[in-house]
Structure formats: structure tokens, C-alpha cells
All heavy atoms as an XYZ file, in Angstrom:
930
protein
N     100.873     89.577    112.214
C     102.295     89.370    111.961
C     102.680     89.893    110.574
O     103.784     90.349    110.371
C     102.594     87.875    112.089
C     104.040     87.577    112.177
S     104.679     88.284    113.701
C     106.372     87.946    113.529
N     101.724     89.823    109.649
C     101.985     90.273    108.286
C     102.308     91.770    108.256
O     103.239     92.195    107.575
C     100.764     89.967    107.429
C     100.861     90.368    105.994
C      99.572     89.984    105.279
C      99.560     90.466    103.861
N      98.293     90.159    103.194
N     101.527     92.574    109.022
C     101.770     94.014    109.062
C     103.115     94.349    109.697
O     103.786     95.296    109.288
C     100.645     94.728    109.810
C      99.381     94.967    109.013
C      98.296     95.552    109.894
C      99.635     95.868    107.843
N     103.515     93.582    110.691
C     104.805     93.823    111.337
C     105.934     93.626    110.327
O     106.880     94.428    110.267
C     104.986     92.902    112.568
C     106.376     93.030    113.154
C     103.938     93.209    113.619
N     105.837     92.590    109.530
C     106.853     92.349    108.502
C     106.857     93.464    107.464
O     107.928     93.906    107.028
C     106.608     90.994    107.835
N     105.670     93.945    107.087
C     105.602     95.036    106.115
C     106.210     96.320    106.677
O     106.968     97.010    105.992
C     104.156     95.266    105.681
C     103.601     94.146    104.852
C     102.203     94.423    104.341
O     101.690     95.534    104.439
N     101.580     93.410    103.764
N     105.862     96.644    107.939
C     106.463     97.816    108.566
C     107.978     97.652    108.692
O     108.729     98.608    108.534
C     105.851     98.073    109.943
C     104.562     98.816    109.902
C     103.399     98.219    110.315
C     104.505    100.131    109.450
C     102.197     98.895    110.282
C     103.312    100.811    109.405
C     102.150    100.200    109.824
N     108.411     96.442    108.971
C     109.852     96.179    109.068
C     110.573     96.470    107.758
O     111.656     97.064    107.757
N     109.980     96.068    106.661
C     110.587     96.354    105.352
C     110.658     97.859    105.105
O     111.674     98.379    104.648
C     109.791     95.674    104.240
C     109.945     94.184    104.199
C     109.141     93.571    103.046
N     109.174     92.132    103.116
C     108.216     91.385    103.634
N     107.120     91.940    104.109
N     108.327     90.069    103.687
N     109.563     98.548    105.402
C     109.535     99.994    105.188
C     110.558    100.684    106.093
O     111.301    101.568    105.653
C     108.110    100.543    105.415
C     107.187    100.032    104.314
C     108.117    102.067    105.454
C     105.713    100.341    104.537
N     110.634    100.265    107.346
C     111.605    100.856    108.267
C     113.042    100.564    107.845
O     113.930    101.409    108.003
C     111.354    100.356    109.687
C     110.133    100.943    110.379
C     109.917    100.290    111.736
C     110.275    102.444    110.539
N     113.279     99.377    107.308
C     114.630     99.047    106.834
C     115.043     99.973    105.696
O     116.176    100.469    105.657
C     114.684     97.584    106.391
N     114.123    100.239    104.783
C     114.423    101.149    103.675
C     114.647    102.565    104.202
O     115.563    103.264    103.754
C     113.299    101.096    102.614
C     113.480    102.178    101.573
C     113.270     99.731    101.952
N     113.833    102.975    105.171
C     114.018    104.305    105.774
C     115.382    104.408    106.460
O     116.056    105.435    106.376
C     112.911    104.600    106.773
S     111.301    104.864    106.020
N     115.775    103.342    107.143
C     117.078    103.328    107.799
C     118.208    103.425    106.784
O     119.186    104.160    106.993
C     117.229    102.055    108.643
C     118.549    101.949    109.332
C     118.862    102.787    110.391
C     119.491    101.028    108.917
C     120.086    102.702    111.027
C     120.718    100.932    109.533
C     121.022    101.762    110.601
N     118.092    102.709    105.673
C     119.108    102.819    104.619
C     119.162    104.232    104.051
O     120.237    104.738    103.726
C     118.829    101.804    103.513
C     119.069    100.346    103.871
C     118.626     99.441    102.726
C     120.530    100.112    104.200
N     118.000    104.884    103.946
C     117.970    106.275    103.513
C     118.697    107.181    104.491
O     119.420    108.095    104.095
N     118.513    106.937    105.782
C     119.236    107.710    106.807
C     120.739    107.482    106.693
O     121.532    108.428    106.819
C     118.754    107.324    108.207
C     117.348    107.727    108.528
C     117.179    109.214    108.772
O     118.173    109.905    109.052
O     116.034    109.693    108.668
N     121.132    106.238    106.454
C     122.563    105.948    106.288
C     123.151    106.676    105.077
O     124.237    107.253    105.155
C     122.793    104.441    106.138
C     122.748    103.610    107.397
C     122.917    102.131    107.060
C     123.821    104.042    108.370
N     122.426    106.633    103.970
C     122.899    107.336    102.774
C     123.023    108.831    103.012
O     123.995    109.462    102.572
C     121.958    107.077    101.594
C     122.141    105.778    100.846
C     121.091    105.642     99.758
C     123.528    105.680    100.251
N     122.053    109.412    103.710
C     122.097    110.856    103.996
C     123.290    111.193    104.874
O     123.898    112.260    104.718
C     120.802    111.300    104.658
N     123.651    110.290    105.791
C     124.791    110.535    106.661
C     126.118    110.330    105.940
O     127.099    111.027    106.221
C     124.719    109.616    107.884
N     126.158    109.405    105.000
C     127.411    109.072    104.326
C     127.710    109.947    103.112
O     128.872    110.274    102.866
C     127.404    107.601    103.900
C     127.377    106.577    105.025
C     127.238    105.167    104.458
C     128.625    106.689    105.889
N     126.679    110.295    102.349
C     126.899    111.056    101.123
C     126.923    112.558    101.415
O     126.079    113.059    102.157
C     125.817    110.744    100.097
C     125.768    109.307     99.593
C     124.601    109.119     98.649
C     127.067    108.923     98.925
N     127.851    113.272    100.827
C     127.947    114.717    101.093
C     127.028    115.554    100.198
O     127.424    116.584     99.671
C     129.416    115.010    100.800
C     129.768    114.052     99.716
C     128.980    112.799    100.024
N     125.801    115.096    100.021
C     124.849    115.806     99.182
C     123.746    116.402    100.054
O     123.373    115.811    101.068
C     124.225    114.850     98.153
C     125.194    114.187     97.187
C     124.466    113.133     96.364
C     125.826    115.213     96.278
N     123.196    117.548     99.662
C     122.123    118.152    100.465
C     120.749    117.547    100.144
O     119.808    118.242     99.786
C     122.188    119.629    100.061
C     122.658    119.598     98.645
C     123.629    118.430     98.572
N     120.652    116.230    100.275
C     119.416    115.522     99.975
C     118.884    114.933    101.281
O     119.629    114.254    102.001
C     119.655    114.394     98.938
C     118.389    113.610     98.671
C     120.219    114.970     97.664
N     117.621    115.175    101.624
C     117.070    114.617    102.863
C     117.024    113.091    102.835
O     116.885    112.475    101.781
C     115.645    115.181    102.921
C     115.606    116.294    101.946
C     116.662    116.035    100.927
N     117.118    112.510    104.006
C     117.092    111.051    104.123
C     115.780    110.478    103.606
O     115.760    109.386    103.033
C     117.313    110.642    105.579
N     114.684    111.204    103.775
C     113.395    110.693    103.303
C     113.374    110.557    101.784
O     112.756    109.629    101.250
C     112.269    111.612    103.761
O     112.482    112.931    103.301
N     114.064    111.454    101.079
C     114.124    111.350     99.621
C     114.941    110.127     99.221
O     114.557    109.377     98.317
C     114.706    112.646     99.009
C     114.930    112.488     97.513
C     113.797    113.824     99.294
N     116.057    109.907     99.913
C     116.834    108.689     99.654
C     115.977    107.449     99.911
O     116.005    106.487     99.147
C     118.081    108.631    100.538
C     119.204    109.523    100.091
C     119.770    110.438    100.970
C     119.720    109.454     98.813
C     120.810    111.252    100.583
C     120.758    110.263     98.408
C     121.305    111.165     99.304
O     122.332    111.967     98.909
N     115.210    107.460    101.002
C     114.355    106.329    101.319
C     113.320    106.065    100.245
O     113.085    104.921     99.860
N     112.691    107.147     99.748
C     111.706    106.979     98.672
C     112.352    106.415     97.415
O     111.791    105.540     96.748
C     111.036    108.317     98.367
C     110.043    108.816     99.405
C     109.624    110.253     99.084
C     108.851    107.919     99.482
N     113.527    106.918     97.073
C     114.219    106.410     95.887
C     114.630    104.950     96.063
O     114.531    104.151     95.119
C     115.429    107.281     95.564
C     115.117    108.698     95.090
C     116.400    109.517     94.948
C     114.355    108.677     93.787
N     115.077    104.607     97.267
C     115.441    103.215     97.524
C     114.227    102.298     97.451
O     114.302    101.191     96.914
C     116.120    103.085     98.889
C     117.531    103.637     98.991
C     117.999    103.635    100.439
C     118.493    102.837     98.121
N     113.092    102.760     97.993
C     111.880    101.950     97.930
C     111.424    101.779     96.483
O     111.029    100.682     96.075
C     110.762    102.571     98.773
C     109.487    101.760     98.782
S     109.654    100.078     99.416
C     109.583    100.394    101.175
N     111.484    102.859     95.708
C     111.129    102.761     94.296
C     112.033    101.762     93.582
O     111.566    100.909     92.827
C     111.220    104.135     93.629
C     110.960    104.161     92.124
C     109.527    103.762     91.824
C     111.262    105.541     91.561
N     113.334    101.845     93.841
C     114.273    100.919     93.210
C     113.992     99.482     93.647
O     114.018     98.553     92.823
C     115.709    101.316     93.553
N     113.709     99.296     94.939
C     113.431     97.942     95.437
C     112.176     97.361     94.792
O     112.133     96.173     94.452
C     113.284     97.964     96.957
N     111.171     98.192     94.605
C     109.942     97.705     93.962
C     110.158     97.442     92.470
O     109.681     96.442     91.933
C     108.810     98.709     94.168
C     108.254     98.798     95.587
C     107.344    100.008     95.733
C     107.526     97.525     95.961
N     110.856     98.341     91.807
C     111.085     98.168     90.366
C     112.006     96.985     90.063
O     111.831     96.295     89.060
C     111.682     99.445     89.753
C     110.676    100.559     89.601
C     109.659    100.189     88.559
C     108.743    101.330     88.237
N     107.762    100.980     87.239
N     113.019     96.767     90.916
C     113.978     95.688     90.676
C     113.504     94.344     91.215
O     114.182     93.333     91.052
C     115.330     96.052     91.298
C     116.029     97.266     90.683
C     117.281     97.618     91.477
C     116.368     97.021     89.218
N     112.357     94.330     91.887
C     111.823     93.073     92.380
C     112.369     92.626     93.720
O     112.145     91.492     94.122
N     113.095     93.504     94.417
C     113.563     93.155     95.755
C     112.355     92.969     96.668
O     112.308     92.041     97.478
C     114.514     94.244     96.309
C     114.933     93.938     97.727
C     115.727     94.405     95.404
N     111.384     93.870     96.547
C     110.095     93.750     97.232
C     109.005     93.690     96.173
O     109.108     94.333     95.135
C     109.794     94.964     98.122
C     110.732     95.169     99.264
C     111.106     96.452     99.631
C     111.233     94.115     99.991
C     111.953     96.666    100.687
C     112.090     94.326    101.048
C     112.447     95.599    101.405
N     107.972     92.932     96.464
C     106.759     93.004     95.657
C     105.818     93.981     96.341
O     105.875     94.171     97.555
C     106.117     91.619     95.529
C     106.931     90.653     94.677
C     106.184     89.338     94.432
N     105.404     88.842     95.559
C     105.886     88.093     96.552
N     107.162     87.751     96.562
N     105.089     87.673     97.528
N     104.948     94.591     95.585
C     104.022     95.577     96.139
C     103.193     94.976     97.270
O     102.934     95.640     98.280
C     103.123     96.136     95.039
C     102.147     97.224     95.457
C     102.883     98.425     96.045
C     101.300     97.652     94.275
N     102.810     93.723     97.131
C     102.003     93.071     98.165
C     102.741     92.983     99.490
O     102.119     92.828    100.535
C     101.592     91.661     97.719
C     100.728     91.621     96.482
C     101.531     91.757     95.195
O     102.671     91.261     95.119
O     101.015     92.387     94.264
N     104.090     93.047     99.458
C     104.884     92.925    100.673
C     104.946     94.222    101.477
O     105.447     94.212    102.598
C     106.305     92.471    100.332
C     106.364     91.066     99.778
C     107.767     90.693     99.362
O     108.449     91.429     98.670
N     108.202     89.522     99.809
N     104.450     95.332    100.940
C     104.463     96.601    101.671
C     103.165     97.395    101.512
O     103.019     98.463    102.104
C     105.656     97.489    101.221
C     106.978     96.878    101.623
C     105.610     97.766     99.739
N     102.210     96.870    100.747
C     101.032     97.649    100.384
C     100.144     97.999    101.574
O      99.732     99.152    101.728
C     100.218     96.896     99.328
C      99.039     97.679     98.801
C      98.357     96.956     97.675
C      97.242     97.812     97.107
N      96.661     97.212     95.927
N      99.825     97.037    102.421
C      98.917     97.312    103.532
C      99.515     98.299    104.524
O      98.843     99.236    104.960
C      98.544     96.007    104.242
C      97.616     95.127    103.429
C      97.307     93.834    104.158
O      96.936     93.916    105.351
O      97.443     92.773    103.542
N     100.766     98.114    104.878
C     101.417     99.033    105.815
C     101.562    100.420    105.192
O     101.358    101.433    105.867
C     102.786     98.496    106.225
N     101.877    100.478    103.915
C     101.980    101.764    103.231
C     100.650    102.483    103.168
O     100.576    103.699    103.388
N      99.584    101.747    102.906
C      98.245    102.346    102.881
C      97.859    102.873    104.258
O      97.258    103.943    104.380
C      97.210    101.330    102.413
O      97.453    100.965    101.083
N      98.205    102.136    105.297
C      97.933    102.599    106.657
C      98.685    103.896    106.948
O      98.114    104.850    107.481
C      98.321    101.521    107.675
C      98.246    101.998    109.095
C      97.012    102.136    109.720
C      99.390    102.322    109.789
C      96.935    102.581    111.026
C      99.320    102.772    111.092
C      98.094    102.907    111.719
N      99.961    103.949    106.588
C     100.757    105.149    106.838
C     100.220    106.347    106.067
O     100.172    107.462    106.593
C     102.229    104.898    106.483
C     102.956    103.941    107.415
C     104.342    103.608    106.856
C     103.059    104.526    108.806
N      99.809    106.139    104.839
C      99.221    107.232    104.063
C      97.894    107.672    104.695
O      97.572    108.855    104.718
C      99.033    106.816    102.589
C      98.201    107.822    101.838
C     100.391    106.645    101.922
N      97.151    106.737    105.238
C      95.880    107.049    105.867
C      96.015    107.912    107.114
O      95.167    108.758    107.390
N      97.088    107.707    107.881
C      97.265    108.498    109.107
C      98.153    109.724    108.884
O      98.448    110.455    109.828
C      97.840    107.641    110.251
C      99.258    107.176    109.946
C      96.925    106.489    110.587
C     100.001    106.660    111.140
N      98.557    109.953    107.655
C      99.452    111.070    107.353
C      98.951    112.416    107.874
O      99.744    113.178    108.432
C      99.722    111.126    105.848
C     100.873    111.998    105.389
C     102.188    111.514    105.972
C     100.947    112.006    103.884
N      97.669    112.742    107.733
C      97.220    114.045    108.263
C      97.463    114.204    109.765
O      97.728    115.301    110.239
C      95.728    114.067    107.955
C      95.571    113.149    106.792
C      96.604    112.086    106.983
N      97.400    113.111    110.518
C      97.652    113.191    111.955
C      99.085    113.609    112.264
O      99.349    114.220    113.296
C      97.367    111.845    112.623
C      95.924    111.384    112.643
C      95.813    109.989    113.236
C      95.065    112.364    113.422
N      99.998    113.294    111.361
C     101.401    113.631    111.596
C     101.670    115.121    111.464
O     102.703    115.608    111.918
C     102.286    112.835    110.629
C     102.133    111.315    110.708
C     102.996    110.640    109.655
C     102.488    110.802    112.088
N     100.746    115.858    110.859
C     100.931    117.297    110.694
C     100.353    118.099    111.856
O     100.544    119.307    111.922
C     100.315    117.770    109.374
C     101.089    117.325    108.182
C     100.663    116.239    107.433
C     102.248    117.973    107.812
C     101.386    115.818    106.335
C     102.970    117.555    106.721
C     102.552    116.477    105.974
N      99.644    117.473    112.770
C      99.042    118.192    113.890
C     100.084    118.882    114.762
O      99.923    120.062    115.100
C      98.122    117.253    114.701
C      96.888    116.922    113.865
C      97.707    117.891    116.028
C      95.975    115.900    114.494
N     101.186    118.229    115.142
C     102.176    118.948    115.968
C     102.741    120.186    115.274
O     102.961    121.219    115.919
C     103.272    117.904    116.206
C     102.597    116.597    116.031
C     101.542    116.817    114.988
N     102.962    120.123    113.982
C     103.466    121.289    113.262
C     102.445    122.410    113.264
O     102.786    123.592    113.447
C     103.835    120.902    111.834
N     101.169    122.071    113.079
C     100.118    123.091    113.085
C      99.995    123.741    114.457
O      99.814    124.959    114.571
C      98.788    122.472    112.675
N     100.126    122.957    115.514
C     100.074    123.510    116.873
C     101.268    124.432    117.094
O     101.133    125.502    117.703
C     100.028    122.378    117.918
C     100.218    122.914    119.322
C      98.720    121.618    117.800
N     102.430    124.056    116.584
C     103.604    124.913    116.715
C     103.430    126.238    115.996
O     103.841    127.293    116.500
N     102.818    126.206    114.828
C     102.560    127.443    114.092
C     101.589    128.320    114.868
O     101.788    129.533    114.979
C     102.015    127.127    112.679
C     101.461    128.366    112.012
C     103.117    126.516    111.826
N     100.556    127.726    115.428
C      99.590    128.519    116.198
C     100.236    129.096    117.456
O      99.922    130.206    117.868
C      98.372    127.670    116.573
C      97.523    127.317    115.383
S      95.957    126.451    115.700
C      96.278    125.420    117.066
N     101.167    128.368    118.035
C     101.853    128.841    119.238
C     102.752    130.032    118.937
O     102.941    130.904    119.780
C     102.664    127.688    119.839
C     103.178    128.005    121.225
O     102.441    128.673    121.981
O     104.292    127.576    121.554
N     103.302    130.101    117.741
C     104.204    131.192    117.344
C     103.515    132.218    116.453
O     104.181    132.954    115.720
C     105.413    130.604    116.603
C     106.297    129.663    117.413
C     107.336    129.020    116.527
C     106.952    130.398    118.558
N     102.188    132.296    116.499
C     101.445    133.154    115.591
C     101.862    134.619    115.684
O     101.954    135.310    114.679
C      99.951    133.013    115.822
C      99.157    133.900    114.926
C      98.422    134.971    115.291
C      99.063    133.818    113.502
N      97.847    135.557    114.193
C      98.238    134.865    113.072
C      99.595    132.968    112.546
C      97.927    135.076    111.746
C      99.286    133.179    111.227
C      98.465    134.219    110.828
N     102.148    135.121    116.874
C     102.532    136.530    117.013
C     103.820    136.836    116.246
O     103.938    137.876    115.600
C     102.701    136.904    118.488
C     101.376    136.890    119.226
O     100.336    137.126    118.563
O     101.381    136.633    120.440
N     104.790    135.938    116.296
C     106.036    136.142    115.564
C     105.830    135.972    114.056
O     106.453    136.661    113.255
C     107.120    135.174    116.044
C     107.618    135.443    117.444
C     106.758    134.791    118.524
O     105.814    134.051    118.166
O     107.018    135.031    119.702
N     104.961    135.058    113.676
C     104.737    134.785    112.261
C     103.884    135.850    111.579
O     103.981    136.043    110.374
C     104.066    133.419    112.092
C     104.930    132.219    112.444
C     104.102    130.952    112.403
C     106.105    132.112    111.513
N     103.053    136.540    112.338
C     102.177    137.547    111.752
C     102.971    138.622    111.016
O     102.568    139.095    109.956
C     101.300    138.176    112.820
C     100.222    139.053    112.232
C      99.314    139.641    113.281
N      99.006    138.662    114.321
C      98.524    138.976    115.501
N      98.290    140.220    115.811
N      98.271    138.042    116.392
N     104.121    138.991    111.559
C     104.948    140.020    110.925
C     105.500    139.555    109.579
O     105.763    140.378    108.703
C     106.091    140.409    111.856
N     105.667    138.258    109.412
C     106.241    137.723    108.173
C     105.177    137.195    107.215
O     105.507    136.655    106.167
C     107.206    136.579    108.494
C     108.391    136.973    109.338
S     109.543    135.619    109.589
C     108.528    134.400    110.376
N     103.911    137.320    107.556
C     102.849    136.705    106.767
C     102.791    137.238    105.335
O     102.759    136.461    104.377
C     101.499    136.907    107.459
C     100.321    136.187    106.818
C     100.557    134.690    106.821
C      99.047    136.516    107.571
N     102.797    138.546    105.165
C     102.693    139.112    103.816
C     103.887    138.730    102.933
O     103.682    138.272    101.805
C     102.512    140.631    103.886
C     102.270    141.310    102.537
C     101.000    140.760    101.893
C     102.179    142.813    102.716
N     105.138    138.883    103.410
C     106.253    138.445    102.550
C     106.198    136.959    102.202
O     106.511    136.563    101.080
C     107.503    138.761    103.371
C     107.077    139.790    104.347
C     105.627    139.552    104.613
N     105.767    136.136    103.150
C     105.666    134.703    102.872
C     104.596    134.420    101.823
O     104.802    133.608    100.922
C     105.359    133.933    104.152
S     106.758    133.811    105.271
N     103.453    135.083    101.943
C     102.389    134.883    100.952
C     102.818    135.366     99.573
O     102.494    134.734     98.562
C     101.111    135.593    101.395
C     100.343    134.938    102.526
C      99.162    135.805    102.945
C      99.882    133.552    102.144
N     103.554    136.487     99.534
C     104.032    137.004     98.254
C     104.986    136.004     97.599
O     105.014    135.870     96.378
C     104.692    138.384     98.433
C     103.610    139.420     98.775
C     105.464    138.798     97.200
C     104.159    140.779     99.174
N     105.731    135.283     98.407
C     106.656    134.286     97.864
C     105.953    132.968     97.547
O     106.213    132.346     96.519
C     107.793    134.046     98.851
N     105.038    132.545     98.403
C     104.444    131.210     98.288
C     103.415    131.122     97.169
O     103.408    130.156     96.395
C     103.827    130.787     99.636
C     104.939    130.539    100.643
C     102.950    129.563     99.482
C     104.444    130.320    102.055
N     102.528    132.100     97.064
C     101.424    131.995     96.102
C     101.916    131.910     94.658
O     101.530    130.984     93.926
C     100.410    133.146     96.311
C      99.395    133.195     95.187
C      99.716    132.999     97.654
N     102.795    132.819     94.192
C     103.243    132.690     92.796
C     104.020    131.401     92.527
O     103.854    130.785     91.473
C     104.129    133.907     92.563
C     103.845    134.837     93.669
C     103.307    134.024     94.799
N     104.841    130.997     93.480
C     105.626    129.773     93.278
C     104.705    128.561     93.225
O     104.892    127.663     92.400
C     106.694    129.623     94.389
C     107.338    128.264     94.347
C     107.737    130.713     94.260
N     103.680    128.525     94.073
C     102.724    127.418     94.046
C     102.007    127.357     92.702
O     101.861    126.283     92.111
C     101.704    127.573     95.190
O     102.411    127.585     96.434
C     100.700    126.440     95.173
N     101.546    128.500     92.229
C     100.874    128.538     90.928
C     101.821    128.110     89.808
O     101.417    127.385     88.886
C     100.316    129.930     90.665
C      99.181    130.366     91.595
C      98.815    131.829     91.332
C      97.982    129.470     91.446
N     103.068    128.546     89.867
C     104.050    128.167     88.858
C     104.292    126.661     88.866
O     104.301    126.020     87.806
C     105.365    128.925     89.098
C     106.477    128.687     88.100
C     106.094    129.258     86.740
C     107.769    129.329     88.592
N     104.459    126.078     90.051
C     104.686    124.631     90.151
C     103.474    123.861     89.640
O     103.612    122.871     88.920
C     105.026    124.236     91.603
C     104.971    122.734     91.805
C     106.399    124.771     91.987
N     102.270    124.313     89.992
C     101.065    123.642     89.507
C     100.972    123.714     87.986
O     100.644    122.725     87.327
C      99.824    124.276     90.149
C      99.660    123.949     91.604
S      98.349    124.887     92.411
C      96.925    124.390     91.480
N     101.261    124.881     87.426
C     101.202    125.038     85.975
C     102.220    124.175     85.257
O     101.889    123.489     84.275
N     103.453    124.185     85.737
C     104.502    123.386     85.094
C     104.212    121.896     85.243
O     104.397    121.123     84.297
C     105.886    123.751     85.660
C     106.261    125.166     85.217
C     106.944    122.745     85.247
C     107.531    125.704     85.838
N     103.726    121.486     86.415
C     103.397    120.068     86.617
C     102.289    119.622     85.678
O     102.361    118.538     85.086
C     102.958    119.827     88.066
O     104.001    120.129     88.956
N     101.264    120.441     85.525
C     100.187    120.105     84.596
C     100.664    120.034     83.162
O     100.291    119.128     82.414
N     101.502    120.988     82.769
C     102.036    121.014     81.407
C     102.873    119.768     81.133
O     102.730    119.127     80.085
C     102.846    122.288     81.196
C     103.430    122.409     79.837
C     102.794    122.772     78.689
C     104.796    122.160     79.473
N     103.676    122.768     77.641
C     104.911    122.399     78.091
C     105.917    121.772     80.186
C     106.103    122.242     77.418
C     107.117    121.626     79.518
C     107.191    121.857     78.145
N     103.764    119.416     82.084
C     104.615    118.232     81.907
C     103.753    116.973     81.851
O     104.007    116.073     81.038
C     105.666    118.145     83.036
C     106.366    116.799     83.051
C     106.688    119.268     82.897
N     102.732    116.896     82.687
C     101.843    115.735     82.673
C     101.130    115.601     81.335
O     101.048    114.501     80.768
C     100.811    115.840     83.809
O     101.511    115.929     85.051
C      99.883    114.649     83.825
N     100.639    116.700     80.804
C      99.962    116.653     79.503
C     100.925    116.215     78.403
O     100.574    115.387     77.561
C      99.373    118.016     79.166
C      98.152    118.361     79.965
C      97.619    119.742     79.622
O      98.301    120.558     79.009
N      96.392    120.013     80.028
N     102.121    116.783     78.388
C     103.112    116.395     77.369
C     103.467    114.917     77.480
O     103.579    114.219     76.470
C     104.384    117.251     77.501
C     104.192    118.692     77.136
C     103.977    118.828     75.657
C     103.899    120.290     75.274
N     103.570    120.487     73.883
N     103.642    114.437     78.713
C     104.005    113.033     78.919
C     102.877    112.114     78.464
O     103.123    111.105     77.796
C     104.320    112.785     80.408
O     105.346    113.680     80.825
C     104.757    111.360     80.646
N     101.643    112.452     78.803
C     100.503    111.632     78.380
C     100.383    111.599     76.863
O     100.109    110.555     76.271
C      99.222    112.139     79.009
C      99.155    111.832     80.501
C      97.832    112.158     81.040
N      96.849    111.322     80.344
C      95.665    111.040     80.814
N      95.312    111.517     81.976
N      94.826    110.300     80.142
N     100.560    112.757     76.216
C     100.485    112.782     74.747
C     101.596    111.940     74.134
O     101.360    111.215     73.158
C     100.587    114.222     74.248
C      99.332    115.017     74.472
C      99.445    116.401     73.881
N      98.337    117.228     74.322
C      98.441    118.467     74.740
N      99.630    119.055     74.761
N      97.389    119.148     75.128
N     102.801    112.032     74.697
C     103.922    111.255     74.179
C     103.667    109.764     74.356
O     103.885    108.979     73.427
C     105.214    111.666     74.893
C     106.480    110.979     74.435
C     106.808    111.372     72.995
C     107.637    111.327     75.350
N     103.192    109.357     75.521
C     102.905    107.944     75.757
C     101.772    107.446     74.872
O     101.808    106.320     74.376
C     102.574    107.712     77.227
C     103.731    107.868     78.202
C     103.241    107.765     79.636
C     104.819    106.852     77.924
N     100.765    108.289     74.669
C      99.645    107.912     73.797
C     100.137    107.733     72.363
O      99.742    106.806     71.671
C      98.560    108.970     73.872
C      97.270    108.584     73.223
C      96.210    109.655     73.467
C      94.884    109.237     72.914
N      93.857    110.261     73.154
N     101.010    108.625     71.925
C     101.548    108.537     70.560
C     102.395    107.275     70.406
O     102.332    106.601     69.392
C     102.395    109.780     70.269
C     102.840    109.870     68.825
C     103.745    111.062     68.574
C     102.979    112.351     68.742
N     103.812    113.542     68.416
N     103.191    106.936     71.439
C     104.017    105.733     71.357
C     103.163    104.464     71.303
O     103.477    103.535     70.577
C     104.970    105.673     72.560
C     106.125    106.640     72.455
C     107.046    106.548     73.651
O     106.833    105.673     74.528
O     107.985    107.339     73.719
N     102.080    104.434     72.094
C     101.230    103.231     72.084
C     100.493    103.111     70.749
O     100.244    102.006     70.280
C     100.225    103.253     73.241
O      99.457    104.442     73.190
C     100.927    103.133     74.577
N     100.138    104.228     70.126
C      99.484    104.171     68.826
C     100.452    103.702     67.756
O     100.079    102.984     66.836
C      98.910    105.524     68.466
C      97.689    105.896     69.260
C      97.205    107.312     68.952
O      97.884    108.066     68.252
N      96.044    107.658     69.494
N     101.730    104.084     67.867
C     102.735    103.647     66.908
C     103.077    102.172     67.053
O     103.457    101.522     66.108
C     104.003    104.488     67.039
C     103.787    105.924     66.534
O     102.862    106.186     65.780
N     104.642    106.816     66.973
N     102.957    101.651     68.288
C     103.268    100.240     68.533
C     102.190     99.317     68.003
O     102.425     98.173     67.701
C     103.447     99.981     70.043
C     104.722    100.627     70.551
O     105.594    100.947     69.719
O     104.858    100.775     71.787
N     100.965     99.800     67.881
C      99.851     98.963     67.439
C      99.819     98.816     65.982
O     100.355     98.856     65.089
C      98.496     99.557     67.902
C      97.350     98.759     67.331
C      98.452     99.566     69.395
């Protein structure tokens, strides 16, 4: 019964995200609204982590299974995709490397800033 309640909380937040996506005229996916709402609910104390942790861990655990239908669809359309493979790789590889580099740089700067603040507080 505990897991059902946890899934219910997660589904309620997802539903609110869907409502926001339908009501707001912004090009933001409902899943992003749901994640932001869940973050706000956890930070503001609406939910405690223990109230969604087990169900969330289960969902993260089965996440790779959710990508199987997409992979099968790609394999089914391989002949059409083969013609676009080189342009897609030319676009994807540099952007991926750029995102990884910027993410690492921002993480390092943030860690140094937080470390400096904690040293100043002591």
C-alpha cells in the first residue's frame, strides 16, 4: 500500500505538470513542469523524500526498459535514417562534446565557489 501512495503522489505531480503545459502558452514540455513541481514540493516540504523515494527509485531502475520501443522504431526505419546519418552525426557529436565541456566547467566553478564559501563561514 505504501508504494501505491508513493506512485499516487508522483502521478499527481505529473498530472499537474500536464495541466500547466496545457494552460501556459510556453514551449515547455509537461515533464519539465512536473520535475520542477516535484522539486518545489520537496524543497517546500509538501512532500518528504521518504514519501516518494521507493517509487522513484523503482521508476529510475526500469527507465532503460522505457527506451526499448523507441529503439525498435529506429531499427524499423533504418533505411530512411541511413540517408540522414552523417548530417545527424555532424550535428550531434560537436554539440554533445560542447555540452559535456560546459557542464564540467560549470560544475567545477560551482564546487570551488561552494568550497570557498564554506571555508569563509568557518
